[in-house]
C-alpha positions in Angstrom: 2.8 99.6 -95.2 4.0 103.2 -95.1 4.1 104.8 -91.6 2.2 108.0 -91.0 3.3 110.1 -88.1 5.2 108.8 -85.1 4.2 106.8 -82.1 4.8 109.8 -79.9 2.4 111.9 -82.0 -0.2 109.2 -81.8 0.2 108.9 -78.0 0.1 112.7 -77.7 -3.2 112.8 -79.6 -4.6 109.9 -77.6 -4.2 111.9 -74.4 -7.0 114.2 -75.6 -9.5 111.3 -76.0 -12.1 110.3 -73.5 -13.0 107.1 -75.4 -12.9 104.1 -72.9 -10.6 102.0 -75.1 -8.1 104.8 -75.4 -8.2 105.5 -71.6 -7.7 101.8 -70.9 -4.8 101.6 -73.4 -3.1 104.7 -72.0 -3.5 103.3 -68.4 -1.5 100.2 -69.5 0.9 102.2 -71.6 1.8 104.6 -68.7 2.7 101.6 -66.6 5.5 100.7 -69.0 8.8 102.2 -67.8 9.8 105.2 -70.0 13.1 103.5 -71.0 11.3 100.4 -72.3 8.6 102.3 -74.4 10.8 102.7 -77.5 11.8 99.1 -77.6 8.3 97.6 -76.8 6.0 97.3 -79.7 2.6 99.0 -79.3 0.9 95.7 -80.2 2.2 94.3 -76.9 0.6 97.1 -75.0 -2.6 96.7 -76.9 -2.7 93.0 -76.1 -1.9 93.6 -72.4 -4.6 96.3 -72.2 -7.2 94.0 -73.7 -8.7 96.6 -76.0 -10.0 96.0 -79.5 -7.1 97.1 -81.9 -9.6 98.3 -84.6 -11.6 100.3 -82.0 -8.4 101.8 -80.6 -7.2 102.8 -84.1 -10.5 104.4 -85.0 -10.7 106.3 -81.8 -7.1 107.5 -82.2 -7.8 108.6 -85.8 -10.8 110.6 -84.8 -8.9 112.2 -81.9 -5.9 112.9 -84.1 -8.1 114.6 -86.7 -9.8 116.8 -84.1 -6.4 117.7 -82.6 -5.0 118.7 -86.0 -8.1 120.6 -86.8 -7.9 122.6 -83.6 -4.2 123.3 -84.2 -5.1 124.7 -87.7 -8.0 126.8 -86.2 -5.7 128.3 -83.6 -3.1 129.2 -86.3 -5.9 130.8 -88.4 -7.1 132.8 -85.4 -3.6 133.9 -84.6 -3.0 135.1 -88.2 -6.4 136.7 -88.5 -5.5 140.2 -87.4 -2.6 140.3 -89.8 -4.9 139.1 -92.7 -7.6 141.6 -91.9 -4.9 144.3 -91.9 -3.7 143.2 -95.3 -7.3 143.0 -96.5 -7.9 146.6 -95.4 -4.7 147.7 -97.0 -5.6 146.1 -100.3 -9.2 147.4 -100.1 -7.8 150.9 -100.3 -6.3 150.2 -103.7 -8.1 150.8 -106.9 -8.5 147.1 -107.7 -9.6 146.3 -104.1 -13.4 146.4 -104.8 -13.9 142.7 -103.7 -12.0 143.4 -100.5 -14.0 146.5 -99.9 -17.3 144.6 -100.4 -16.1 141.8 -98.1 -15.2 144.3 -95.4 -18.5 146.1 -95.7 -20.4 142.8 -95.4 -18.2 141.8 -92.4 -19.2 144.9 -90.4 -22.8 144.8 -91.8 -22.6 148.1 -93.7 -23.9 145.9 -96.5 -26.3 142.9 -96.2 -24.6 139.5 -96.4 -25.8 137.1 -99.1 -28.1 134.4 -97.8 -28.0 130.8 -98.7 -30.7 129.0 -100.7 -34.3 129.9 -99.8 -37.2 127.5 -100.2 -40.7 128.6 -100.4 -43.3 126.1 -99.4 -46.8 126.8 -100.6 -49.0 124.6 -98.4 -52.6 124.0 -99.3 -55.3 126.0 -97.6 -59.1 126.0 -97.7 -59.0 129.2 -99.8 -60.6 129.0 -103.2 -58.2 128.2 -106.1 -56.6 131.2 -107.9 -57.0 131.1 -111.6 -53.7 130.6 -113.3 -53.0 132.1 -116.7 -51.0 129.8 -119.0 -48.7 131.9 -121.2 -48.3 129.1 -123.8 -52.0 128.6 -124.2 -53.1 132.1 -123.4 -56.1 130.7 -121.5 -57.1 130.7 -117.8 -57.5 127.5 -115.9 -58.4 126.6 -112.3 -56.1 124.2 -110.5 -57.5 122.9 -107.2 -54.6 121.5 -105.1 -57.2 119.7 -103.0 -58.3 117.7 -106.0 -54.8 116.7 -106.8 -53.8 116.1 -103.2 -56.9 115.6 -101.2 -56.8 116.6 -97.5 -57.2 113.6 -95.2 -59.8 114.3 -92.5 -59.5 113.2 -88.9 -62.1 110.3 -89.3 -60.2 109.0 -92.4 -56.8 109.3 -90.5 -58.3 107.3 -87.6 -59.6 104.5 -89.9 -56.2 104.4 -91.7 -54.4 104.1 -88.3 -56.8 101.3 -87.2 -56.2 99.4 -90.5 -52.5 99.8 -90.1 -52.6 98.4 -86.5 -54.7 95.4 -87.7 -52.2 94.7 -90.4 -49.3 94.9 -88.0 -51.1 92.5 -85.6 -51.7 90.0 -88.4 -48.0 90.0 -89.3 -47.0 89.2 -85.7 
């Protein structure tokens, strides 16, 4: 199996974890003399610590992923002022219309596009509105309450009682 990263990178990442198996492993690992750590297989430390190897590997992977993500975010934040400066510089060019639009949206001179919008038309007790069908060129009334009748409180209570009876019969 091909190795990914080094043991020292894995140990460094594990130091950011609060997972009990990682904490227990590191407590055992830190007892190993520094001079012996390179020659001692990690499996021996895992066995000595008594942790589940699969749990330790999973926790290490999650921690390593978070650590690398944070490193990338910090690099992006550090480079951000320079990128904004270049964006402004390019926005001043004739072809910089997309950069100009992006900058105007960023400082809210222009409204930002919103994500998908869902409209929910919930039934009410209002009378049905006649709907004109273009294909038939006739008007028809559609009553949502006929298609999906509203369940009254008395009916809901009976339904709940029947459900409870059925559950008792199964047990």
